[in-house]
TORBA-571015 format. One line per 4 residues: number of its first residue (from 1); their letters; for each residue y, z, x of N, C-alpha, C. Coordinates in Angstrom, 3 decimals, always signed. Layout:
REM TORBA-571015
NUM> A> Y Z X Y Z X Y Z X; ...
END
This chain:
REM TORBA-571015
1> MSIF> -0.988 +0.214 +1.129 -0.118 -0.302 -0.171 +1.061 +0.156 +0.851; +2.212 -0.846 +0.567 +3.464 -0.896 +1.188 +4.727 +0.436 +1.238; +5.552 +0.805 +1.692 +6.364 +1.176 +1.573 +7.238 +1.375 +0.293; +6.889 +0.194 -0.085 +8.051 -0.155 -1.343 +7.521 +0.331 -2.887
5> GKKG> +5.734 +0.328 -2.681 +5.416 +0.620 -3.958 +4.167 +0.218 -4.580; +3.957 +0.254 -5.625 +2.616 +0.140 -6.352 +2.338 -1.495 -5.985; +0.853 -1.767 -6.266 +0.191 -3.166 -6.485 +0.889 -4.014 -7.345; +1.027 -5.582 -7.271 +1.510 -6.343 -8.226 +0.339 -6.762 -8.912
9> KRTQ> +0.597 -7.300 -10.049 -0.687 -8.069 -10.690 -0.796 -9.534 -10.012; -2.118 -9.783 -9.901 -2.772 -10.893 -9.112 -2.831 -12.104 -10.159; -1.616 -12.588 -10.326 -2.006 -13.646 -11.100 -1.781 -15.191 -9.980; -1.819 -16.107 -10.692 -2.046 -17.142 -10.105 -0.913 -17.655 -9.131
13> KGRS> +0.608 -17.741 -9.890 +1.332 -17.535 -9.181 +1.439 -16.376 -7.971; +1.077 -15.427 -7.791 +1.524 -14.306 -7.734 +0.773 -13.986 -6.267; -0.411 -14.869 -6.466 -1.526 -14.345 -4.983 -0.956 -14.882 -4.023; +0.136 -15.493 -3.332 +0.946 -16.196 -2.342 +1.971 -14.946 -1.905
17> IQTE> +2.048 -14.063 -2.910 +3.331 -13.386 -2.721 +2.539 -12.018 -2.241; +1.204 -11.586 -2.580 +0.611 -10.589 -2.205 +0.098 -10.638 -1.100; -0.510 -12.026 -0.761 -0.371 -11.867 +1.203 +0.546 -12.067 +1.665; +1.955 -12.569 +1.061 +2.823 -12.128 +2.271 +3.219 -10.857 +2.440
21> RKHL> +2.573 -10.204 +0.785 +3.277 -8.611 +1.422 +2.245 -7.770 +1.898; +1.783 -8.181 +2.135 +0.383 -7.758 +3.018 +0.982 -7.672 +4.783; +1.971 -8.108 +4.643 +2.811 -8.596 +6.317 +4.066 -7.670 +6.082; +4.340 -6.821 +5.374 +5.840 -5.985 +5.318 +5.355 -5.040 +6.660
25> LSPK> +6.275 -5.190 +6.992 +6.431 -4.013 +8.398 +6.213 -2.455 +7.621; +5.804 -1.878 +8.447 +5.454 -0.660 +8.003 +4.535 +0.085 +9.138; +4.813 +1.389 +8.995 +4.348 +2.327 +10.569 +2.918 +1.794 +10.708; +2.097 +1.278 +9.819 +0.788 +1.160 +9.824 +0.655 -0.523 +10.560
29> SDFF> +1.798 -1.206 +10.244 +1.485 -2.859 +10.796 +0.656 -3.037 +12.657; +0.306 -3.702 +12.521 -0.428 -3.977 +13.821 +0.186 -3.767 +14.849; -0.003 -2.873 +15.908 +1.005 -2.650 +16.749 +2.030 -3.723 +18.002; +0.863 -5.161 +17.500 +2.259 -6.365 +18.323 +3.238 -6.507 +17.455
33> IREA> +2.977 -6.335 +16.269 +3.977 -7.084 +15.307 +4.917 -6.249 +15.514; +4.401 -4.900 +15.361 +5.853 -3.684 +15.203 +6.429 -3.939 +16.598; +5.850 -3.773 +17.936 +6.434 -4.582 +18.873 +7.553 -5.443 +18.829; +7.359 -6.474 +18.690 +7.794 -7.712 +18.049 +9.041 -7.624 +17.505
37> YKTL> +8.713 -6.855 +16.693 +10.232 -6.634 +15.818 +11.062 -5.700 +16.507; +10.998 -4.982 +16.923 +11.543 -4.047 +17.877 +12.121 -4.866 +19.079; +11.861 -6.207 +19.564 +12.068 -6.803 +20.655 +13.263 -7.627 +20.188; +12.757 -7.972 +18.614 +14.105 -8.488 +17.744 +14.846 -7.764 +17.670
41> RTNV> +14.819 -6.629 +17.280 +15.808 -5.949 +16.852 +16.722 -5.749 +18.065; +16.652 -5.356 +19.311 +16.888 -4.964 +20.390 +17.657 -6.500 +20.744; +17.023 -7.498 +21.065 +17.852 -8.764 +21.461 +18.970 -8.904 +20.354; +19.003 -8.685 +18.712 +19.985 -9.249 +18.196 +20.864 -8.104 +18.291
45> SFAL> +20.671 -7.073 +18.749 +21.752 -5.943 +19.347 +22.481 -6.592 +21.092; +22.114 -6.852 +21.688 +22.207 -7.724 +22.817 +23.275 -8.959 +22.644; +22.805 -9.955 +21.932 +23.651 -11.194 +21.453 +24.966 -10.138 +20.658; +24.983 -9.162 +19.873 +26.764 -8.999 +19.558 +26.816 -7.893 +19.993
49> PDEE> +27.385 -7.692 +21.425 +27.426 -6.614 +22.575 +29.278 -6.226 +22.343; +29.918 -7.262 +21.640 +31.417 -7.076 +21.276 +31.917 -6.691 +19.716; +30.965 -6.876 +19.013 +31.027 -6.481 +17.662 +31.246 -5.396 +17.567; +32.286 -4.688 +16.655 +32.454 -3.151 +16.830 +32.153 -3.060 +15.004
53> GCKV> +31.459 -1.728 +14.677 +31.357 -1.922 +12.764 +30.022 -2.639 +12.021; +30.042 -2.705 +11.397 +28.901 -3.703 +10.708 +28.787 -4.777 +10.771; +27.859 -5.346 +11.100 +27.400 -6.473 +11.725 +26.540 -6.904 +10.118; +27.044 -8.470 +10.221 +26.740 -9.160 +8.918 +25.963 -10.554 +9.872
57> IVVT> +24.553 -10.804 +9.308 +23.749 -11.906 +9.851 +23.011 -12.501 +8.835; +23.469 -13.618 +9.039 +22.488 -14.523 +7.756 +20.946 -15.116 +8.658; +20.228 -15.210 +7.657 +18.641 -15.414 +8.254 +18.723 -16.941 +7.623; +17.678 -18.099 +8.139 +18.140 -19.198 +7.475 +16.524 -19.879 +8.278
61> SSMQ> +16.395 -20.939 +7.655 +15.694 -22.131 +8.205 +16.118 -23.469 +8.095; +15.684 -24.092 +8.576 +15.881 -25.264 +8.053 +15.314 -26.258 +6.667; +14.004 -25.727 +6.294 +13.200 -26.173 +5.440 +12.641 -25.296 +4.650; +11.804 -25.026 +3.470 +11.091 -23.871 +3.099 +10.058 -23.975 +3.420
65> GEGK> +9.272 -22.491 +3.253 +7.967 -22.435 +4.093 +7.856 -21.782 +4.956; +8.978 -22.046 +6.113 +9.107 -21.232 +7.239 +9.465 -20.066 +7.320; +9.397 -18.899 +6.554 +8.889 -17.502 +6.880 +10.428 -17.272 +6.514; +11.561 -17.212 +6.400 +12.784 -16.559 +6.302 +13.282 -15.316 +5.795
69> SITA> +12.253 -15.311 +4.509 +12.512 -14.117 +3.660 +11.734 -13.122 +3.978; +10.669 -13.496 +4.261 +9.616 -11.914 +5.192 +10.408 -11.738 +6.095; +10.645 -12.153 +6.977 +11.156 -12.070 +8.482 +12.614 -11.563 +8.112; +13.752 -12.033 +7.359 +14.789 -11.425 +6.784 +14.636 -9.699 +6.319
73> LNMA> +13.561 -9.553 +5.261 +13.046 -8.501 +4.923 +12.465 -7.454 +6.237; +11.973 -8.014 +6.906 +11.179 -7.004 +7.912 +12.086 -6.876 +9.092; +13.084 -7.563 +8.860 +14.197 -7.259 +10.259 +15.131 -6.219 +9.071; +15.231 -5.894 +8.089 +15.986 -4.871 +7.307 +15.094 -3.674 +7.443
77> ISHA> +13.897 -3.487 +7.609 +13.239 -2.442 +7.928 +13.154 -2.122 +8.992; +12.742 -3.123 +9.850 +12.805 -2.411 +11.378 +13.958 -1.837 +11.750; +15.431 -2.285 +11.392 +16.642 -1.729 +11.924 +16.746 -0.198 +10.831; +16.001 +0.125 +9.526 +16.529 +0.867 +9.009 +15.282 +2.292 +9.736
81> MADR> +14.418 +1.615 +10.727 +13.221 +2.273 +11.138 +13.800 +2.794 +12.209; +15.171 +2.228 +12.667 +15.894 +2.864 +13.562 +16.920 +3.429 +13.518; +16.799 +4.095 +11.933 +18.212 +5.077 +11.472 +19.545 +4.199 +11.598; +19.176 +3.295 +11.248 +20.360 +2.646 +11.163 +20.716 +2.412 +9.099
85> KVLL> +21.612 +2.652 +8.799 +22.018 +1.927 +7.594 +22.191 +0.729 +6.837; +20.847 -0.006 +6.050 +21.317 -1.596 +6.851 +21.382 -2.026 +4.684; +21.782 -3.062 +4.497 +21.606 -3.369 +3.522 +20.831 -5.132 +3.374; +20.123 -5.445 +2.836 +19.642 -6.417 +2.381 +19.814 -7.356 +1.188
89> IDCD> +20.850 -8.763 +1.494 +21.210 -9.044 +0.254 +20.457 -10.737 -0.127; +19.816 -10.774 -1.534 +19.127 -11.952 -1.462 +20.132 -13.084 -2.106; +20.579 -13.491 -0.809 +21.611 -15.211 -0.987 +20.811 -16.235 -1.656; +20.054 -16.113 -1.415 +18.902 -17.763 -2.572 +19.101 -17.431 -3.821
93> LRRP> +20.113 -17.930 -4.430 +20.484 -17.695 -5.657 +19.889 -19.425 -6.679; +19.200 -20.038 -5.750 +18.614 -21.118 -6.614 +16.893 -20.314 -6.704; +16.166 -20.240 -5.879 +14.655 -19.889 -5.588 +14.712 -18.682 -4.846; +15.209 -17.283 -5.347 +14.767 -15.907 -4.744 +13.874 -15.477 -4.612
97> KLAR> +13.559 -14.638 -3.546 +11.934 -14.225 -3.257 +11.679 -12.356 -3.455; +12.942 -11.948 -2.731 +13.259 -11.086 -1.924 +12.656 -9.987 -3.387; +13.057 -10.162 -4.951 +12.569 -9.211 -6.059 +11.023 -9.309 -6.029; +10.473 -10.181 -5.927 +9.128 -10.066 -5.790 +8.097 -10.065 -4.581
101> LLQM> +8.801 -9.933 -3.779 +8.228 -8.896 -2.441 +8.307 -7.888 -2.146; +9.253 -7.287 -3.084 +10.069 -5.787 -3.024 +9.232 -5.481 -4.843; +8.986 -5.862 -5.012 +8.223 -5.928 -6.906 +9.622 -4.864 -7.110; +10.560 -5.276 -7.111 +11.747 -4.837 -7.686 +12.461 -5.430 -8.670
105> GSKV> +13.005 -5.488 -10.131 +13.747 -5.885 -11.013 +15.200 -4.869 -10.913; +15.786 -6.288 -11.028 +17.490 -5.711 -11.725 +18.066 -6.459 -12.679; +19.055 -6.126 -13.639 +19.395 -6.640 -14.234 +20.551 -7.200 -13.789; +21.614 -6.755 -12.820 +22.191 -7.115 -12.174 +22.164 -7.589 -10.648
109> GLSN> +22.743 -8.759 -10.028 +22.321 -9.049 -8.546 +23.334 -9.558 -7.750; +23.593 -10.450 -6.988 +24.437 -10.932 -6.521 +26.023 -11.932 -6.948; +24.885 -12.712 -7.796 +25.501 -13.435 -8.548 +26.475 -12.546 -9.948; +26.073 -12.097 -10.368 +26.670 -10.903 -11.333 +27.812 -9.933 -10.983
113> LIVN> +28.042 -9.782 -9.263 +28.386 -9.344 -8.414 +29.918 -9.470 -8.393; +29.582 -11.296 -7.902 +30.669 -11.708 -7.430 +31.570 -12.018 -8.445; +30.912 -12.290 -9.747 +31.789 -12.075 -10.971 +32.546 -11.491 -11.069; +31.777 -9.958 -11.384 +32.349 -8.800 -11.653 +31.985 -7.486 -10.903
117> PRLL> +32.774 -7.531 -9.631 +32.613 -6.510 -8.708 +32.411 -5.321 -9.050; +33.263 -4.862 -10.264 +32.698 -3.581 -10.520 +31.043 -3.015 -10.942; +30.409 -4.037 -11.035 +29.228 -3.961 -11.273 +28.238 -3.346 -9.863; +29.217 -3.058 -8.793 +28.451 -2.714 -7.225 +27.690 -1.803 -7.292
121> DEAI> +27.685 -0.576 -8.125 +26.473 +0.939 -8.003 +25.495 +0.347 -9.074; +25.639 -0.459 -9.643 +24.379 -1.031 -10.628 +23.583 -1.970 -9.821; +24.307 -2.711 -8.971 +23.665 -3.937 -8.328 +22.453 -3.325 -6.720; +23.400 -2.346 -6.711 +22.843 -1.715 -5.043 +21.446 -0.848 -5.586
125> KHTR> +20.790 -1.749 -4.916 +18.924 -0.771 -5.335 +18.608 -0.187 -3.926; +18.078 +1.015 -4.272 +17.291 +1.799 -2.831 +15.917 +1.651 -2.784; +15.688 +1.361 -1.806 +14.218 +1.421 -1.207 +13.422 +2.564 -1.265; +12.082 +2.812 -0.988 +11.602 +4.279 -0.432 +11.767 +4.271 +0.756
129> LSGL> +12.376 +3.405 +1.824 +12.381 +3.730 +2.865 +13.905 +4.237 +2.736; +14.063 +5.089 +3.799 +15.253 +5.870 +4.033 +16.291 +4.698 +4.782; +17.595 +4.628 +4.257 +18.379 +3.848 +4.667 +18.437 +2.356 +4.821; +17.261 +1.581 +3.699 +17.455 +0.780 +3.673 +18.094 +0.602 +1.657
133> DVIL> +18.626 -0.338 +1.486 +18.872 -1.012 +0.409 +19.256 -2.271 +0.246; +19.323 -2.833 -1.310 +19.062 -4.016 -1.100 +19.451 -4.714 -2.664; +20.363 -5.725 -2.329 +20.942 -6.364 -3.550 +20.288 -7.499 -3.601; +19.587 -7.927 -5.032 +18.708 -8.858 -5.520 +19.850 -10.288 -5.809
137> SGNV> +18.797 -10.920 -6.216 +20.103 -12.110 -6.509 +20.650 -12.777 -7.757; +20.026 -11.653 -8.617 +20.946 -11.672 -9.731 +20.452 -12.950 -10.872; +21.182 -13.579 -11.922 +20.960 -14.672 -12.488 +21.489 -15.618 -12.258; +20.401 -16.810 -12.143 +20.807 -18.086 -11.397 +22.132 -18.874 -12.006
141> PPNP> +22.897 -18.639 -11.310 +24.127 -19.255 -11.516 +24.636 -21.056 -11.290; +24.976 -21.846 -12.242 +25.498 -23.387 -11.992 +25.734 -23.895 -10.660; +26.610 -22.660 -10.395 +27.222 -23.222 -9.103 +27.070 -22.242 -7.784; +25.838 -22.030 -7.025 +25.529 -20.698 -6.335 +26.695 -21.143 -5.020
145> SELL> +26.911 -22.258 -4.083 +27.586 -22.514 -3.249 +28.903 -22.643 -3.625; +29.259 -22.649 -4.716 +30.855 -22.144 -4.637 +30.780 -20.572 -4.777; +30.047 -20.095 -5.528 +30.364 -18.585 -5.590 +30.206 -18.128 -4.284; +29.371 -18.571 -3.400 +28.476 -17.927 -2.072 +30.464 -18.249 -1.342
149> GSGR> +30.453 -19.037 -1.584 +32.097 -19.404 -0.442 +33.124 -19.257 -1.216; +32.803 -18.622 -2.319 +34.445 -17.968 -2.629 +35.270 -17.139 -1.684; +36.353 -16.779 -2.204 +37.132 -15.376 -1.973 +36.522 -14.030 -2.420; +35.864 -14.127 -3.989 +35.684 -12.530 -4.118 +34.213 -12.563 -3.248
153> MDAL> +33.417 -13.477 -2.646 +31.999 -12.978 -1.589 +32.711 -12.189 -0.290; +33.805 -12.824 -0.111 +34.519 -12.541 +1.062 +35.049 -10.673 +1.019; +35.511 -10.500 -0.434 +35.612 -9.245 -0.557 +34.964 -8.496 -0.816; +33.466 -9.082 -1.213 +32.516 -8.157 -1.406 +32.121 -7.581 -0.207
157> LEQL> +31.387 -8.545 +0.746 +31.115 -8.156 +1.874 +32.539 -6.945 +3.047; +33.697 -7.555 +2.247 +34.142 -6.422 +3.415 +34.170 -5.057 +2.821; +34.211 -5.210 +1.576 +33.653 -3.911 +1.065 +32.639 -3.257 +1.179; +31.432 -3.588 +1.303 +30.143 -3.463 +1.409 +29.783 -2.810 +2.616
161> KEHY> +30.428 -3.582 +3.821 +30.568 -3.442 +5.756 +31.393 -1.888 +5.539; +31.909 -1.561 +4.853 +32.268 -0.213 +4.649 +31.343 +1.362 +5.163; +30.575 +0.748 +4.064 +29.030 +2.094 +4.128 +28.118 +1.283 +4.658; +27.247 +0.308 +5.601 +26.228 -0.167 +6.666 +26.794 -0.737 +7.321
165> DYIF> +25.524 -0.367 +8.441 +25.822 -0.842 +10.201 +25.259 -2.212 +10.091; +24.117 -2.644 +9.048 +23.832 -4.075 +9.145 +23.783 -4.184 +7.912; +24.434 -6.090 +7.429 +23.803 -6.214 +6.055 +22.729 -8.029 +6.426; +21.995 -7.716 +6.276 +21.083 -9.250 +6.462 +21.305 -10.227 +5.117
169> LDSP> +21.624 -11.214 +5.404 +21.832 -12.240 +4.219 +20.757 -12.978 +4.137; +20.020 -13.104 +3.349 +18.450 -14.137 +3.081 +19.055 -15.305 +2.587; +19.342 -16.452 +3.350 +19.817 -17.849 +2.628 +19.012 -19.007 +2.357; +19.215 -19.658 +1.862 +18.701 -20.830 +1.676 +18.309 -21.674 +2.962
173> PVNM> +17.254 -22.683 +2.849 +17.357 -23.276 +4.285 +18.584 -24.302 +4.184; +18.640 -24.500 +5.227 +20.188 -25.703 +5.209 +20.041 -26.779 +4.773; +18.824 -27.483 +5.346 +18.399 -28.625 +4.693 +18.414 -28.825 +3.558; +18.511 -27.887 +2.805 +18.038 -28.118 +0.972 +19.480 -28.319 +0.603
177> VTDA> +20.214 -26.940 +0.679 +21.460 -26.939 +0.088 +22.601 -26.736 +1.143; +23.792 -26.590 +0.711 +24.669 -26.222 +1.516 +24.857 -24.485 +1.336; +24.306 -23.638 +0.894 +24.707 -22.004 +0.868 +24.884 -21.778 +2.004; +23.654 -21.727 +2.953 +23.742 -21.464 +4.351 +25.015 -21.511 +4.930
181> VVLA> +25.504 -22.606 +5.346 +26.449 -23.237 +6.109 +27.659 -22.846 +5.385; +28.119 -22.265 +4.123 +28.895 -21.767 +3.880 +28.729 -20.366 +3.935; +27.810 -19.833 +3.979 +27.637 -18.102 +4.440 +27.638 -18.032 +5.581; +27.936 -18.920 +6.411 +27.365 -18.331 +7.982 +28.954 -18.099 +8.709
185> PKSD> +29.852 -19.081 +7.886 +31.104 -18.791 +8.701 +31.651 -16.720 +8.464; +31.196 -16.433 +7.325 +31.514 -15.007 +6.893 +30.705 -13.985 +7.856; +29.825 -14.405 +8.487 +28.787 -13.472 +9.260 +29.342 -13.827 +10.678; +28.574 -12.188 +11.268 +28.960 -12.356 +12.832 +27.881 -12.978 +13.851
189> GVIF> +26.620 -13.599 +12.905 +25.829 -14.619 +13.268 +24.589 -15.064 +12.517; +23.921 -16.044 +13.196 +22.690 -16.768 +12.525 +21.445 -16.610 +13.275; +20.812 -15.862 +12.474 +19.268 -16.051 +12.982 +18.173 -17.242 +12.584; +18.047 -18.336 +13.266 +17.217 -19.129 +13.108 +15.576 -19.264 +12.862
193> LVRA> +14.960 -19.427 +11.422 +13.461 -19.690 +11.612 +12.827 -20.928 +11.940; +12.016 -20.793 +12.569 +11.054 -22.219 +12.914 +9.692 -21.499 +13.496; +8.673 -22.414 +12.161 +7.740 -22.092 +12.247 +6.905 -23.289 +13.073; +5.961 -22.570 +13.756 +5.257 -23.370 +14.352 +4.024 -24.357 +13.513
197> GRSE> +3.557 -25.815 +14.233 +3.243 -26.027 +12.900 +3.817 -27.114 +11.794; +4.810 -26.728 +11.493 +5.492 -26.821 +10.458 +6.632 -27.389 +10.295; +7.371 -27.032 +10.681 +9.027 -27.264 +11.291 +8.970 -28.245 +12.196; +10.093 -29.657 +11.665 +9.795 -30.972 +12.097 +11.152 -30.168 +13.345
201> RGAV> +10.905 -31.338 +14.785 +12.019 -31.039 +15.355 +13.338 -31.626 +14.716; +13.167 -32.902 +14.262 +14.440 -33.635 +13.315 +15.382 -32.581 +12.750; +14.343 -31.989 +11.858 +15.283 -31.063 +10.966 +15.135 -29.859 +11.126; +15.150 -29.561 +12.216 +15.883 -28.382 +12.995 +17.230 -28.747 +13.808
205> VHAV> +16.963 -29.864 +14.735 +18.178 -30.108 +14.919 +19.508 -30.702 +14.182; +19.176 -31.225 +12.761 +20.203 -31.606 +12.071 +20.593 -29.968 +11.337; +20.044 -29.216 +11.326 +20.344 -27.686 +10.718 +21.193 -27.761 +11.882; +21.046 -27.201 +12.944 +21.513 -26.669 +13.698 +22.998 -27.501 +13.977
209> EQLE> +22.790 -28.762 +13.316 +24.004 -29.345 +13.772 +24.972 -29.310 +12.914; +24.569 -28.793 +11.539 +25.380 -28.489 +10.359 +26.081 -27.222 +10.522; +25.373 -26.311 +11.512 +25.649 -24.673 +11.278 +26.816 -25.301 +12.234; +26.308 -25.741 +13.878 +27.313 -25.945 +14.631 +28.925 -26.458 +14.015
213> YAKA> +28.385 -27.079 +13.169 +29.858 -27.747 +12.608 +30.638 -27.073 +11.719; +29.787 -25.947 +11.459 +30.733 -24.752 +10.461 +31.242 -23.771 +11.379; +30.875 -24.065 +12.947 +31.320 -23.158 +13.726 +30.620 -21.747 +13.775; +29.110 -21.657 +13.130 +28.346 -20.760 +13.105 +28.054 -20.258 +14.382
217> KILG> +27.772 -18.898 +14.622 +27.604 -18.095 +15.938 +26.054 -18.022 +15.729; +25.062 -18.767 +16.713 +23.590 -19.010 +16.570 +22.878 -18.024 +17.155; +22.844 -16.660 +17.204 +22.462 -16.097 +17.955 +21.023 -16.075 +18.770; +19.663 -17.262 +17.831 +18.678 -17.163 +18.965 +17.625 -17.716 +17.298
221> FVLN> +16.908 -18.331 +17.882 +15.843 -19.074 +17.104 +14.945 -17.628 +17.024; +13.923 -17.452 +15.705 +12.725 -16.564 +15.418 +11.689 -17.596 +15.852; +10.854 -17.824 +16.305 +9.387 -18.622 +16.423 +8.307 -17.910 +15.207; +7.759 -18.356 +14.618 +6.415 -17.599 +13.561 +5.678 -19.000 +13.619
225> GVDV> +4.358 -18.205 +13.028 +3.361 -18.931 +12.934 +2.495 -19.780 +13.534; +2.943 -18.749 +15.378 +1.878 -19.041 +16.376 +0.377 -18.540 +16.079; -0.277 -19.377 +16.640 -1.821 -19.339 +16.554 -2.082 -18.253 +17.816; -2.452 -16.954 +17.681 -2.261 -16.415 +18.730 -3.459 -16.118 +19.170
229> QRAR> -4.693 -16.526 +18.413 -6.246 -16.787 +18.705 -6.171 -17.540 +19.877; -5.736 -18.651 +20.128 -5.640 -19.654 +21.148 -4.791 -19.503 +22.212; -3.495 -18.459 +21.969 -2.759 -18.176 +22.572 -3.107 -17.360 +23.996; -3.078 -16.257 +23.507 -3.967 -15.081 +23.966 -3.304 -14.626 +25.070
233> YGYR> -1.669 -15.076 +25.239 -0.716 -14.505 +26.221 -0.754 -15.396 +27.464; -1.899 -16.354 +27.306 -2.010 -17.159 +28.416 -3.475 -16.334 +29.487; -4.047 -15.166 +29.241 -5.001 -14.529 +30.009 -6.372 -14.573 +29.594; -7.198 -14.803 +30.146 -8.824 -14.552 +29.690 -8.750 -13.413 +28.897
237> KGHY> -9.930 -13.644 +28.435 -10.490 -12.219 +27.801 -10.293 -11.239 +28.081; -11.099 -10.826 +29.619 -11.118 -9.133 +29.934 -9.848 -8.600 +30.214; -9.070 -9.923 +30.707 -7.388 -9.885 +31.487 -7.042 -9.183 +30.134; -6.963 -9.997 +28.922 -6.111 -9.314 +27.723 -6.244 -7.921 +27.595
241> RRYF> -7.772 -7.560 +27.388 -7.857 -6.357 +26.991 -7.215 -5.442 +28.084; -7.287 -5.607 +29.195 -7.003 -4.224 +29.398 -5.759 -4.543 +29.779; -4.673 -5.878 +29.583 -3.251 -5.919 +29.468 -3.026 -5.072 +28.000; -3.871 -5.156 +27.171 -3.624 -4.389 +25.929 -3.296 -2.953 +25.748
245> RYGK> -3.976 -2.330 +26.982 -3.870 -0.901 +27.008 -2.647 -0.356 +27.916; -2.089 -1.005 +28.236 -0.664 -0.790 +28.559 +0.578 -0.400 +27.568; -0.259 -0.576 +26.342 +0.565 -0.114 +25.199 +1.978 -0.857 +25.223; +3.155 +0.348 +25.022 +4.857 -0.527 +24.739 +4.878 -1.288 +26.136
249> YQYA> +4.184 -1.187 +27.225 +4.556 -2.518 +28.150 +3.675 -3.351 +28.298; +3.534 -4.093 +27.322 +2.287 -4.874 +27.047 +3.276 -6.473 +27.475; +4.376 -6.345 +26.775 +5.131 -7.622 +26.530 +6.103 -8.258 +27.619; +5.960 -9.304 +27.909 +7.307 -9.833 +28.826 +8.111 -10.742 +27.931
253> RGYR> +9.241 -10.741 +28.410 +10.055 -12.002 +27.797 +9.592 -13.930 +27.744; +9.921 -14.100 +26.478 +8.931 -15.673 +26.182 +7.790 -15.278 +25.549; +6.976 -14.511 +25.750 +5.546 -14.182 +24.703 +6.035 -13.742 +23.565; +4.669 -14.582 +22.647 +5.285 -14.133 +21.240 +3.394 -13.634 +20.723
257> YGYS> +4.241 -12.877 +19.401 +3.756 -11.543 +19.389 +3.109 -11.959 +17.560; +1.557 -11.554 +17.394 +0.923 -11.874 +16.326 +0.611 -10.703 +15.005; +0.271 -10.618 +14.278 -0.499 -9.633 +13.371 -1.834 -9.198 +13.992; -2.693 -10.296 +14.216 -4.244 -10.225 +14.642 -4.165 -10.927 +15.350
261> STMP> -5.546 -10.872 +16.323 -6.476 -11.728 +17.393 -7.223 -12.347 +16.494; -7.415 -12.594 +15.278 -8.631 -12.804 +14.592 -7.789 -13.953 +13.576; -6.847 -14.523 +13.533 -6.189 -15.297 +12.622 -5.286 -15.666 +13.091; -4.573 -17.296 +12.571 -3.315 -17.688 +13.130 -1.958 -16.602 +12.351
265> SPYV> -1.095 -16.008 +13.430 +0.037 -15.320 +12.739 +0.786 -16.094 +11.966; +0.650 -15.840 +10.270 +1.788 -16.060 +10.092 +3.412 -16.129 +10.294; +3.377 -14.937 +10.505 +4.922 -14.558 +10.996 +4.992 -13.902 +11.741; +5.369 -14.423 +13.170 +5.059 -14.021 +14.901 +6.940 -14.007 +15.303
269> ADIL> +7.487 -12.566 +15.219 +9.098 -12.648 +15.342 +9.246 -12.617 +16.703; +9.887 -13.291 +17.306 +10.411 -13.149 +18.997 +11.826 -13.557 +18.548; +12.732 -13.459 +19.679 +13.771 -14.024 +19.547 +14.323 -14.694 +20.470; +14.653 -16.449 +20.926 +14.999 -16.450 +21.630 +16.232 -17.135 +21.913
273> QDED> +17.399 -16.533 +23.031 +18.472 -16.401 +22.874 +18.762 -18.094 +22.953; +20.132 -18.631 +22.922 +20.746 -19.751 +22.796 +20.164 -20.487 +24.522; +20.273 -20.059 +25.165 +20.620 -20.549 +26.433 +18.900 -20.634 +26.774; +17.911 -19.539 +26.554 +16.816 -20.117 +26.391 +16.515 -21.548 +25.647
277> AT> +16.925 -21.571 +24.471 +16.300 -22.916 +23.569 +16.750 -23.904 +23.768; +17.788 -24.188 +24.720 +18.393 -25.684 +24.877 +17.490 -26.585 +25.736
END
């Protein structure tokens, strides 16, 4: 059972969500995935050394199905576990996912809040994890991009920044709609998801160009979906086992970390700074 509560119904539509929910970060998660998110958390802080106060970070990808929502959620969990006050906002107003991942519901969400800021207290939902709050997407509006790019959204973020150390914005894929590009200039930086075996180079390049055109600060890239069974860190089986015994000292820059050594990792979290990704 996750830190967020009871199991959901196993409907046909919900089975994939059930599978993803198994990868929610918790103290019982696989050692390597916990360390991967710690590394990601550390690199995010190093990427924003001059930023004071609350940091607003957009999490996006080039296309659908590359793991941005579960990664955004796990990043928020990781920061909350480090005694930070964290807010996660579902900015995917067209295809929201966080409500299903968290098994939470709300009549008031981001779309409602932008229109009526007085609904703030009703929109903020506390999770069972101390320090982590969420704002769900709300009703599907006819003009998501306009709402996210409005001055009301700016004012809302400024108000929220007074109460949190980090605000993570789970935004739609860049190549699908303009929402992430609209949000990026309002943030302190963007984390870009790339999925091994799925993301296409041309799509990633095009998405990055759009973000750069919007003068977004790209903090780095998170690579997920790596086949850890094949990778094995480049070590032979016996060497790998000895390496594992070193515990928290087992990783080095550039390696990828997975949930399990028996299956391709669906969400491997590691960040590459811009200079390493070029």
